[in-house]
PAZATI-625980 format. One record per residue (C-alpha): residue number from 1; residue in three letters; chain; x, y, z. Coordinates in Angstrom, 3 decimals. Layout:
<atoms>
ATOM, pos, code, unit, px, py, pz
ATOM, NUM, Ala, A, X, Y, Z
...
</atoms>
This chain:
<atoms>
ATOM, pos, code, unit, px, py, pz
ATOM, 1, Met, A, 51.159, -14.147, -0.516
ATOM, 2, Pro, A, 49.511, -11.065, 1.096
ATOM, 3, Ala, A, 49.452, -9.300, -2.287
ATOM, 4, Met, A, 47.800, -12.343, -3.877
ATOM, 5, Met, A, 45.269, -12.508, -1.057
ATOM, 6, Leu, A, 44.480, -8.812, -1.521
ATOM, 7, Leu, A, 44.050, -9.272, -5.270
ATOM, 8, Trp, A, 41.629, -12.176, -4.769
ATOM, 9, Gly, A, 39.820, -10.197, -2.063
ATOM, 10, Val, A, 39.263, -7.247, -4.406
ATOM, 11, Ala, A, 38.065, -9.595, -7.160
ATOM, 12, Leu, A, 35.712, -11.283, -4.691
ATOM, 13, Val, A, 34.257, -8.001, -3.445
ATOM, 14, Leu, A, 33.675, -6.627, -6.950
ATOM, 15, Ala, A, 32.239, -9.861, -8.353
ATOM, 16, Thr, A, 29.971, -10.434, -5.362
ATOM, 17, Ala, A, 28.676, -6.871, -5.377
ATOM, 18, Ala, A, 28.015, -6.897, -9.130
ATOM, 19, Thr, A, 26.379, -10.336, -9.095
ATOM, 20, Thr, A, 24.193, -9.513, -6.092
ATOM, 21, Tyr, A, 23.086, -6.211, -7.607
ATOM, 22, Val, A, 22.245, -7.719, -11.006
ATOM, 23, Leu, A, 20.411, -10.705, -9.519
ATOM, 24, His, A, 18.434, -8.511, -7.121
ATOM, 25, Lys, A, 17.476, -6.136, -9.915
ATOM, 26, Lys, A, 16.398, -8.934, -12.244
ATOM, 27, Leu, A, 14.453, -10.795, -9.567
ATOM, 28, Thr, A, 12.739, -7.603, -8.414
ATOM, 29, His, A, 12.058, -5.829, -11.713
ATOM, 30, Gly, A, 11.756, -8.702, -14.164
ATOM, 31, Arg, A, 14.212, -10.906, -15.944
ATOM, 32, Gly, A, 14.169, -9.087, -19.263
ATOM, 33, Pro, A, 13.752, -10.461, -22.768
ATOM, 34, Glu, A, 16.515, -13.084, -22.477
ATOM, 35, Pro, A, 15.029, -16.251, -20.903
ATOM, 36, Asp, A, 18.396, -17.552, -19.673
ATOM, 37, Gly, A, 19.757, -14.178, -18.563
ATOM, 38, Leu, A, 19.433, -14.939, -14.858
ATOM, 39, Phe, A, 21.391, -18.180, -15.235
ATOM, 40, Trp, A, 24.180, -16.510, -17.187
ATOM, 41, Asp, A, 24.453, -13.620, -14.758
ATOM, 42, Leu, A, 24.757, -16.038, -11.846
ATOM, 43, Phe, A, 27.213, -18.202, -13.770
ATOM, 44, Ala, A, 29.393, -15.221, -14.719
ATOM, 45, Gly, A, 29.506, -14.103, -11.098
ATOM, 46, Leu, A, 30.360, -17.571, -9.800
ATOM, 47, Val, A, 33.176, -17.900, -12.359
ATOM, 48, Val, A, 34.989, -15.191, -10.407
ATOM, 49, Ile, A, 33.595, -15.781, -6.902
ATOM, 50, Val, A, 34.437, -19.502, -6.607
ATOM, 51, Pro, A, 38.115, -19.152, -7.598
ATOM, 52, Ala, A, 38.400, -16.057, -5.396
ATOM, 53, Val, A, 37.398, -18.232, -2.445
ATOM, 54, Leu, A, 39.217, -21.466, -3.384
ATOM, 55, Val, A, 42.621, -20.237, -4.587
ATOM, 56, Pro, A, 43.530, -18.342, -1.378
ATOM, 57, Ser, A, 42.248, -21.245, 0.758
ATOM, 58, Val, A, 44.655, -23.622, -1.018
ATOM, 59, Gln, A, 47.573, -21.388, -0.042
ATOM, 60, Trp, A, 46.336, -20.747, 3.515
ATOM, 61, Pro, A, 43.269, -22.729, 4.753
ATOM, 62, Pro, A, 41.814, -20.045, 7.062
ATOM, 63, Ala, A, 41.670, -17.749, 4.040
ATOM, 64, Gly, A, 38.728, -19.750, 2.683
ATOM, 65, Ile, A, 36.638, -18.972, 5.763
ATOM, 66, Ile, A, 37.652, -15.322, 5.641
ATOM, 67, Met, A, 36.713, -15.117, 1.949
ATOM, 68, Val, A, 33.328, -16.767, 2.523
ATOM, 69, Phe, A, 32.537, -14.296, 5.320
ATOM, 70, Leu, A, 33.698, -11.427, 3.093
ATOM, 71, Cys, A, 31.472, -12.687, 0.281
ATOM, 72, Val, A, 28.418, -12.931, 2.546
ATOM, 73, Ala, A, 29.067, -9.489, 4.055
ATOM, 74, Val, A, 29.440, -7.861, 0.631
ATOM, 75, Ala, A, 26.299, -9.580, -0.674
ATOM, 76, Ala, A, 24.301, -8.412, 2.358
ATOM, 77, Ala, A, 25.646, -4.864, 2.101
ATOM, 78, Thr, A, 24.926, -4.715, -1.628
ATOM, 79, Phe, A, 21.396, -6.017, -1.136
ATOM, 80, Ala, A, 20.711, -3.548, 1.687
ATOM, 81, Gly, A, 22.217, -0.684, -0.304
ATOM, 82, Ser, A, 20.189, -1.443, -3.415
ATOM, 83, Arg, A, 16.994, -1.629, -1.345
ATOM, 84, Lys, A, 17.815, 1.759, 0.197
ATOM, 85, Val, A, 18.418, 3.272, -3.250
ATOM, 86, Glu, A, 15.117, 1.821, -4.519
ATOM, 87, Arg, A, 13.245, 3.345, -1.580
ATOM, 88, Ala, A, 14.878, 6.706, -2.251
ATOM, 89, His, A, 13.905, 6.519, -5.931
ATOM, 90, Ala, A, 10.349, 5.506, -5.044
ATOM, 91, Ala, A, 10.046, 8.508, -2.716
ATOM, 92, Glu, A, 11.035, 10.984, -5.420
ATOM, 93, Pro, A, 8.243, 13.511, -5.879
ATOM, 94, Arg, A, 7.921, 12.932, -9.623
ATOM, 95, Arg, A, 7.071, 9.266, -8.986
ATOM, 96, Arg, A, 4.011, 10.074, -6.853
ATOM, 97, Ala, A, 0.557, 9.086, -8.039
ATOM, 98, Gly, A, -1.081, 11.976, -9.878
ATOM, 99, Tyr, A, 2.137, 13.985, -10.098
ATOM, 100, Pro, A, 1.826, 14.838, -13.818
ATOM, 101, Asp, A, -1.714, 16.198, -13.317
ATOM, 102, Asp, A, -0.685, 18.194, -10.248
ATOM, 103, Ala, A, 2.364, 19.601, -12.045
ATOM, 104, Ala, A, 0.250, 20.602, -15.060
ATOM, 105, Arg, A, -2.255, 22.347, -12.803
ATOM, 106, His, A, 0.598, 24.070, -10.944
ATOM, 107, Gln, A, 2.030, 25.346, -14.237
ATOM, 108, Ser, A, -1.408, 26.500, -15.365
ATOM, 109, Ile, A, -1.900, 28.491, -12.160
ATOM, 110, Leu, A, 1.560, 30.053, -12.485
ATOM, 111, Ala, A, 0.821, 30.979, -16.105
ATOM, 112, Gln, A, -2.454, 32.574, -15.020
ATOM, 113, Trp, A, -0.673, 34.585, -12.331
ATOM, 114, Ser, A, 2.224, 35.571, -14.605
ATOM, 115, Arg, A, -0.205, 37.442, -16.874
ATOM, 116, Tyr, A, -0.563, 40.006, -14.086
ATOM, 117, Glu, A, 3.231, 40.333, -13.884
ATOM, 118, Leu, A, 4.036, 40.377, -17.601
ATOM, 119, Asp, A, 1.053, 42.133, -19.195
ATOM, 120, Pro, A, 1.371, 45.902, -18.636
ATOM, 121, Gly, A, -2.367, 46.411, -19.204
ATOM, 122, Arg, A, -3.308, 43.896, -16.534
ATOM, 123, Ala, A, -0.638, 45.291, -14.179
ATOM, 124, Ile, A, -2.247, 48.736, -14.538
ATOM, 125, Asp, A, -5.810, 47.428, -14.246
ATOM, 126, Phe, A, -5.098, 45.198, -11.235
ATOM, 127, Pro, A, -2.083, 46.596, -9.337
ATOM, 128, Ala, A, -2.994, 44.691, -6.187
ATOM, 129, Met, A, -2.070, 41.419, -7.953
ATOM, 130, Thr, A, 1.612, 42.428, -7.843
ATOM, 131, Asp, A, 1.565, 44.339, -4.563
ATOM, 132, Val, A, 2.739, 41.978, -1.829
ATOM, 133, Arg, A, 1.660, 44.486, 0.813
ATOM, 134, Ala, A, -1.891, 43.294, 0.139
ATOM, 135, Gln, A, -2.685, 40.397, 2.458
ATOM, 136, Glu, A, -4.139, 38.171, -0.291
ATOM, 137, Thr, A, -1.193, 38.755, -2.632
ATOM, 138, Ala, A, 1.271, 38.025, 0.180
ATOM, 139, Glu, A, -0.606, 34.784, 0.861
ATOM, 140, Leu, A, -0.408, 34.000, -2.863
ATOM, 141, Thr, A, 3.381, 34.363, -2.887
ATOM, 142, Arg, A, 3.642, 32.131, 0.216
ATOM, 143, Ala, A, 1.437, 29.534, -1.504
ATOM, 144, Met, A, 3.666, 29.710, -4.605
ATOM, 145, Arg, A, 6.744, 29.088, -2.476
ATOM, 146, Glu, A, 5.025, 26.213, -0.661
ATOM, 147, Ala, A, 3.867, 24.567, -3.905
ATOM, 148, Glu, A, 7.340, 24.818, -5.410
ATOM, 149, Tyr, A, 8.872, 23.340, -2.252
ATOM, 150, Cys, A, 6.381, 20.451, -2.265
ATOM, 151, Arg, A, 6.980, 19.847, -5.971
ATOM, 152, Val, A, 10.617, 18.929, -5.376
ATOM, 153, Thr, A, 10.556, 17.565, -1.825
ATOM, 154, Ala, A, 9.752, 13.967, -0.928
ATOM, 155, Gly, A, 7.237, 13.343, 1.830
ATOM, 156, Thr, A, 5.183, 16.478, 1.168
ATOM, 157, Asp, A, 1.619, 16.825, -0.064
ATOM, 158, Tyr, A, 2.072, 18.444, -3.468
ATOM, 159, Arg, A, -1.585, 18.101, -4.423
ATOM, 160, Ala, A, -2.705, 19.978, -1.286
ATOM, 161, Ala, A, -0.106, 22.686, -1.916
ATOM, 162, Val, A, -1.323, 23.168, -5.499
ATOM, 163, Glu, A, -4.921, 23.298, -4.249
ATOM, 164, His, A, -3.901, 25.930, -1.685
ATOM, 165, Leu, A, -2.167, 27.886, -4.470
ATOM, 166, Ala, A, -5.331, 27.809, -6.600
ATOM, 167, Glu, A, -7.394, 29.052, -3.657
ATOM, 168, Ala, A, -4.854, 31.782, -2.891
ATOM, 169, Leu, A, -4.894, 32.955, -6.530
ATOM, 170, Thr, A, -8.695, 33.064, -6.534
ATOM, 171, Ala, A, -8.694, 35.019, -3.262
ATOM, 172, Ala, A, -6.060, 37.472, -4.554
ATOM, 173, Glu, A, -8.005, 38.017, -7.788
ATOM, 174, Arg, A, -11.221, 38.591, -5.844
ATOM, 175, Ala, A, -9.479, 41.090, -3.555
ATOM, 176, Ala, A, -7.912, 42.879, -6.535
ATOM, 177, Gly, A, -11.297, 43.212, -8.241
ATOM, 178, Val, A, -10.581, 40.934, -11.181
ATOM, 179, Pro, A, -13.911, 40.137, -12.867
ATOM, 180, Ile, A, -14.849, 36.476, -12.583
ATOM, 181, Pro, A, -15.753, 34.963, -15.964
ATOM, 182, Ala, A, -19.335, 33.748, -16.258
ATOM, 183, Pro, A, -19.769, 29.952, -16.255
ATOM, 184, Arg, A, -20.522, 28.452, -19.658
</atoms>
């Protein structure tokens, strides 16, 4: 009897967790192309959940109450866990508003700076752009580090970090004597 109770308990936990997760996802994010999908998901879950509650209660009546409490606890835990996962996904930096534009600008600034590192002619003409002993260049490297950190870290202001990086690059170029192109 204890082995049977354990088997039904495992089936109840798995079926309740799966059914709760699927129903929560469909009710939150849309039901999908199948109009009866919600009904069939609920039905499939109940096909396992109801016997997992009733069969043990036939053998030992208090088991029914235990199974109902287990079912409710698993459903609540699954719902809370899926909400926590959704919040974590929503906080991912790449899901922020304007992220693609900020990332493109960040890459453009890094490409502009890398010309001073990779082009020997520019490195000779503007050595201060690679010399971190210069205050402006040191600030530029700090701004690069900050922008990269904000790019991958939730709860940071990536746009402000990229703006600071652009300002730091402009200041480093000015200090290194890089000629500013005339406006068109």
